PALUMRO-47305 format. One record per residue (C-alpha): residue in one letter; x, y, z. Coordinates in steps of 0.2 Angstrom, whole numbers. Example, Ala and Ser with C-alpha at 12.3 -4.5 7.8 and 13.67 -1.06 7.14 Angstrom:
2
SITE   type       u       v       w
SITE      A      62     -22      39
SITE      S      68      -5      36
//
This chain:
409
SITE   type       u       v       w
SITE      X     -76      -8      36
SITE      X     -73       7      25
SITE      X     -72      24      34
SITE      X     -72      41      27
SITE      X     -56      50      31
SITE      X     -54      69      30
SITE      X     -38      78      31
SITE      X     -25      70      43
SITE      X     -28      52      49
SITE      X     -29      50      67
SITE      X     -21      33      68
SITE      X      -4      27      74
SITE      X      10      38      72
SITE      X      25      28      65
SITE      X      42      33      71
SITE      X      55      31      57
SITE      X      71      38      51
SITE      X      66      49      37
SITE      X      79      50      23
SITE      X      68      60      12
SITE      X      61      77      18
SITE      X      49      84       5
SITE      X      42      99      -2
SITE      X      29      94     -14
SITE      X      29     104     -30
SITE      X      14     109     -41
SITE      X       2      95     -45
SITE      X       2      97     -64
SITE      X      20     101     -69
SITE      X      37      97     -65
SITE      X      46     113     -59
SITE      X      64     116     -64
SITE      X      71     117     -47
SITE      X      74     100     -38
SITE      X      62      96     -23
SITE      X      69      84     -11
SITE      X      84      76      -3
SITE      X      87      58      -8
SITE      X      98      54       7
SITE      X     103      60      24
SITE      X     119      69      24
SITE      X     134      60      31
SITE      X     152      65      35
SITE      X     159      56      20
SITE      X     145      63       8
SITE      X     151      77      -3
SITE      X     133      83      -3
SITE      X     115      77      -4
SITE      X     106      73     -20
SITE      X      90      82     -25
SITE      X      76      72     -33
SITE      X      63      81     -45
SITE      X      45      79     -41
SITE      X      34      68     -52
SITE      X      19      76     -61
SITE      X       2      70     -59
SITE      X      -3      77     -76
SITE      X       4      87     -90
SITE      X      -3     103     -96
SITE      X      -6     106    -115
SITE      X      11     110    -123
SITE      X      21     104    -109
SITE      X      35      92    -114
SITE      X      35      74    -109
SITE      X      44      69     -92
SITE      X      62      65     -96
SITE      X      75      56     -87
SITE      X      80      61     -69
SITE      X      98      65     -67
SITE      X      98      61     -49
SITE      X      98      44     -40
SITE      X      93      40     -23
SITE      X     107      29     -15
SITE      X      98      23       0
SITE      X      82      14       4
SITE      X      66      25       5
SITE      X      57      27      21
SITE      X      43      18      14
SITE      X      53       2      11
SITE      X      58       2      30
SITE      X      41       6      36
SITE      X      34      -9      26
SITE      X      47     -21      31
SITE      X      51     -25      13
SITE      X      68     -32      17
SITE      X      60     -45      28
SITE      X      46     -49      17
SITE      X      57     -51       2
SITE      X      67     -65      11
SITE      X      51     -75       9
SITE      X      46     -71      -8
SITE      X      50     -58     -22
SITE      X      34     -60     -32
SITE      X      41     -72     -46
SITE      X      27     -79     -57
SITE      X      14     -66     -53
SITE      X       8     -53     -66
SITE      X       2     -36     -60
SITE      X      -7     -25     -72
SITE      X      -4      -7     -72
SITE      X     -19       3     -79
SITE      X     -12      21     -79
SITE      X      -2      32     -90
SITE      X       8      18     -98
SITE      X      24      10     -92
SITE      X      40      13    -101
SITE      X      48      -3    -106
SITE      X      66       3    -106
SITE      X      68       7     -88
SITE      X      82      -3     -81
SITE      X      74      -8     -65
SITE      X      60     -16     -75
SITE      X      70     -23     -89
SITE      X      63     -39     -97
SITE      X      47     -39     -86
SITE      X      36     -27     -95
SITE      X      22     -32    -107
SITE      X      12     -18    -115
SITE      X      -5     -18    -123
SITE      X      -7      -6    -138
SITE      X       4       9    -135
SITE      X       5       7    -116
SITE      X      24       5    -118
SITE      X      26      24    -120
SITE      X      23      35    -104
SITE      X      24      53    -108
SITE      X      18      58     -90
SITE      X      29      45     -80
SITE      X      15      41     -67
SITE      X      12      24     -73
SITE      X      31      20     -74
SITE      X      33      27     -57
SITE      X      19      16     -50
SITE      X      26       1     -59
SITE      X      43       4     -50
SITE      X      34       5     -33
SITE      X      26     -12     -37
SITE      X      40     -22     -45
SITE      X      57     -12     -48
SITE      X      73     -22     -44
SITE      X      86     -11     -36
SITE      X     100      -5     -48
SITE      X     118      -4     -44
SITE      X     122      11     -33
SITE      X     104      13     -27
SITE      X      94       6     -13
SITE      X      77       9     -21
SITE      X      66      -7     -23
SITE      X      48     -11     -27
SITE      X      38     -22     -16
SITE      X      39     -37     -28
SITE      X      55     -35     -38
SITE      X      52     -51     -48
SITE      X      34     -49     -53
SITE      X      29     -46     -71
SITE      X      21     -30     -76
SITE      X       6     -29     -89
SITE      X       5     -11     -95
SITE      X     -12      -4    -101
SITE      X     -17      14    -104
SITE      X     -31      22     -93
SITE      X     -27      40     -98
SITE      X     -22      50    -113
SITE      X      -4      55    -116
SITE      X      -7      70    -104
SITE      X     -12      59     -90
SITE      X     -31      63     -91
SITE      X     -41      47     -87
SITE      X     -58      42     -95
SITE      X     -70      30     -88
SITE      X     -70      20    -105
SITE      X     -51      18    -105
SITE      X     -50      13     -87
SITE      X     -64       0     -88
SITE      X     -57      -7    -104
SITE      X     -40      -8     -96
SITE      X     -47     -18     -81
SITE      X     -56     -30     -92
SITE      X     -42     -33    -104
SITE      X     -30     -36     -89
SITE      X     -41     -49     -82
SITE      X     -43     -57     -99
SITE      X     -24     -58    -101
SITE      X     -22     -67     -84
SITE      X     -16     -53     -72
SITE      X     -18     -59     -54
SITE      X     -17     -41     -47
SITE      X     -24     -26     -57
SITE      X     -18      -9     -51
SITE      X     -28       6     -56
SITE      X     -19      23     -54
SITE      X     -34      34     -56
SITE      X     -48      40     -45
SITE      X     -63      44     -55
SITE      X     -79      54     -49
SITE      X     -90      46     -63
SITE      X     -92      29     -71
SITE      X    -100      19     -57
SITE      X    -110       7     -69
SITE      X     -95       4     -81
SITE      X     -82       2     -68
SITE      X     -93      -9     -56
SITE      X     -96     -20     -71
SITE      X     -77     -20     -75
SITE      X     -72     -25     -57
SITE      X     -85     -39     -57
SITE      X     -78     -46     -73
SITE      X     -60     -45     -65
SITE      X     -67     -54     -49
SITE      X     -75     -68     -60
SITE      X     -57     -70     -68
SITE      X     -50     -71     -50
SITE      X     -40     -55     -51
SITE      X     -39     -42     -37
SITE      X     -42     -24     -41
SITE      X     -32     -11     -31
SITE      X     -36       7     -33
SITE      X     -34      24     -24
SITE      X     -48      30     -12
SITE      X     -44      48     -16
SITE      X     -36      58     -31
SITE      X     -18      63     -29
SITE      X     -23      81     -33
SITE      X     -38      91     -36
SITE      X     -39     105     -49
SITE      X     -47     122     -46
SITE      X     -61     117     -58
SITE      X     -65     102     -47
SITE      X     -67     111     -31
SITE      X     -83     118     -24
SITE      X     -88     137     -25
SITE      X     -79     140      -8
SITE      X     -64     130     -13
SITE      X     -70     114      -4
SITE      X     -63      98      -9
SITE      X     -74      84     -17
SITE      X     -77      70      -5
SITE      X     -81      55     -17
SITE      X     -86      42     -20
SITE      X     -71      38     -32
SITE      X     -72      24     -44
SITE      X     -66      10     -46
SITE      X     -61      10     -28
SITE      X     -78      12     -22
SITE      X     -84      -4     -29
SITE      X     -85     -16     -15
SITE      X     -75     -30     -23
SITE      X     -60     -18     -26
SITE      X     -47     -14     -12
SITE      X     -48       5      -9
SITE      X     -31      12      -2
SITE      X     -27      29       6
SITE      X     -10      36       9
SITE      X       0      41      24
SITE      X      17      49      26
SITE      X      33      47      37
SITE      X      25      55      52
SITE      X      10      43      51
SITE      X      -2      56      44
SITE      X      -8      62      27
SITE      X      -2      78      20
SITE      X     -12      93      27
SITE      X     -21      98      11
SITE      X     -23      80       3
SITE      X     -40      77      -5
SITE      X     -52      68       7
SITE      X     -52      49       5
SITE      X     -69      40       3
SITE      X     -71      24      13
SITE      X     -53      17      12
SITE      X     -51      -1      16
SITE      X     -32      -1      19
SITE      X     -18      12      21
SITE      X       0      12      15
SITE      X      15      24      13
SITE      X      11      36       0
SITE      X      20      53       4
SITE      X      38      56      -1
SITE      X      38      40     -12
SITE      X      54      37     -22
SITE      X      53      27     -38
SITE      X      59      26     -56
SITE      X      55      38     -70
SITE      X      50      35     -88
SITE      X      68      36     -95
SITE      X      85      31     -88
SITE      X      90      25     -71
SITE      X      87      41     -61
SITE      X      73      43     -48
SITE      X      58      55     -45
SITE      X      49      59     -29
SITE      X      30      59     -28
SITE      X      15      58     -16
SITE      X      -3      53     -16
SITE      X     -16      39     -13
SITE      X     -12      31     -30
SITE      X       6      28     -25
SITE      X       0      20      -9
SITE      X     -11       9     -19
SITE      X       4       4     -29
SITE      X      13      -3     -14
SITE      X      -3     -13      -9
SITE      X      -3     -20     -27
SITE      X      15     -25     -24
SITE      X      11     -33      -7
SITE      X      -4     -42     -15
SITE      X       8     -49     -28
SITE      X      20     -56     -14
SITE      X       5     -65      -6
SITE      X      -1     -72     -22
SITE      X      16     -79     -26
SITE      X      19     -87      -9
SITE      X       1     -93      -6
SITE      X      -4     -97     -24
SITE      X     -20    -107     -18
SITE      X     -28     -91     -12
SITE      X     -42     -83     -22
SITE      X     -42     -64     -25
SITE      X     -55     -62     -11
SITE      X     -44     -72       1
SITE      X     -29     -62      -3
SITE      X     -38     -46       0
SITE      X     -45     -53      17
SITE      X     -27     -59      21
SITE      X     -20     -41      18
SITE      X     -34     -34      29
SITE      X     -33     -47      43
SITE      X     -14     -45      45
SITE      X     -14     -26      44
SITE      X      -8     -16      59
SITE      X     -24     -10      68
SITE      X     -28       9      66
SITE      X     -42      20      60
SITE      X     -38      13      43
SITE      X     -28      -3      45
SITE      X     -10      -1      39
SITE      X      -2     -13      27
SITE      X      10     -26      34
SITE      X      17     -37      20
SITE      X      28     -47      31
SITE      X      13     -52      42
SITE      X       2     -55      27
SITE      X      15     -68      21
SITE      X      20     -76      38
SITE      X       5     -76      50
SITE      X      -6     -92      51
SITE      X     -23     -86      46
SITE      X     -40     -93      53
SITE      X     -49     -99      37
SITE      X     -64    -105      45
SITE      X     -73     -89      45
SITE      X     -82     -86      28
SITE      X     -75     -73      17
SITE      X     -85     -61       7
SITE      X     -81     -49      -7
SITE      X     -76     -35       5
SITE      X     -67     -43      20
SITE      X     -68     -34      36
SITE      X     -51     -31      45
SITE      X     -48     -42      60
SITE      X     -54     -36      77
SITE      X     -37     -35      86
SITE      X     -33     -28     103
SITE      X     -27     -10     105
SITE      X      -9     -10     102
SITE      X      -6      -3     120
SITE      X     -13     -19     127
SITE      X       3     -27     122
SITE      X      15     -15     130
SITE      X      29     -21     142
SITE      X      20     -13     157
SITE      X       3     -22     154
SITE      X      12     -38     151
SITE      X      21     -35     168
SITE      X       5     -31     177
SITE      X      -3     -47     170
SITE      X      12     -58     175
SITE      X      12     -50     193
SITE      X      -7     -53     194
SITE      X      -5     -71     189
SITE      X       9     -73     202
SITE      X      -1     -66     216
SITE      X     -15     -78     212
SITE      X      -4     -93     213
SITE      X       4     -87     229
SITE      X     -14     -85     237
SITE      X     -19    -103     231
SITE      X      -4    -111     238
SITE      X      -6    -102     255
SITE      X     -24    -108     255
SITE      X     -19    -126     252
SITE      X      -5    -125     265
SITE      X     -19    -120     278
SITE      X     -33    -132     273
SITE      X     -23    -148     270
SITE      X     -15    -149     288
SITE      X     -32    -146     296
SITE      X     -40    -159     285
SITE      X     -27    -172     291
SITE      X     -30    -168     310
SITE      X     -49    -171     307
SITE      X     -46    -188     298
SITE      X     -53    -181     282
SITE      X     -53    -193     267
SITE      X     -58    -191     249
SITE      X     -75    -198     245
SITE      X     -75    -216     238
SITE      X     -76    -217     219
SITE      X     -94    -222     213
//
């Protein structure tokens, strides 16, 4: 079931070791000053490395995003929160192609080397957002770095959904989805949340569904310009396309504290949530790293997890993959992605699956606490003692009265 989220999520708070405290910079430009620490200080560290923030779009006249001179040496908090090290012991996504319909994917990034195929001019990425998302989906860790994508052996099919400044259009995104499906992509990631284009994008997602491709898209934009806000500065509330199409998987973000950023744009009826704040990934040049936040980055993680499931369970359809991701998600207001559970848990496939599978009705997580288990064990033990006492009292009396069981008929 899709719910409308506003502001902070009220779900489970994850307790994780945060290695990347963040101060997010302006949405449409890369500030000159670095923004966030890539590693917690240690006694043997000469100092911490700062990562520059990734832009969402580029203003007119702004130069293309270049190489980051900084490298994150340890795994990001999101990798730990998703349990990617465990999931990748089962599969790393080999044989699956994930389409990235975004600002393009730079083909020369070392972590994606040899695994990027581009359509048209999508092998150039001036903004860097598409390359960053592709890294979250499929980047392999480089020497000296702990950063890895969800499916580091999956292939990437790059398609442009925006112009070279990062401004999307309905026509480009719809064409990208259709072309990706026609070229055999099993998972189609869309990095944009559009307020218009219901008819065109619904038709494009339907085309992908017929081709057995799963479309994953953000349920909220990463940033909202002043022109897009209401007269009193209020944020738009959606719907956003193509995420609002029932056959698509709509994703919202959360941060290291389990909540969305305070001023994040409201999400419209998300199906699934995943890490999306303080995310670390590759830039459009070199082997350095950037940091970014937003629902689009959470959607990239879900697309990578979908690639893992499609690699390990190749017999599942796109709709069944979506259902599996939802059924195995951690229960919360918006179910939280759990790639390892999606790969390893045995699923009841007797229940019919529709285009928009509902999350499993799981017990509240507190029902499984040690205290509740102890109470249940104690109650069971007390019941057993009472039954034995009753038997001890009744059987001797029956014997003294020459009681016999009735003869079998």
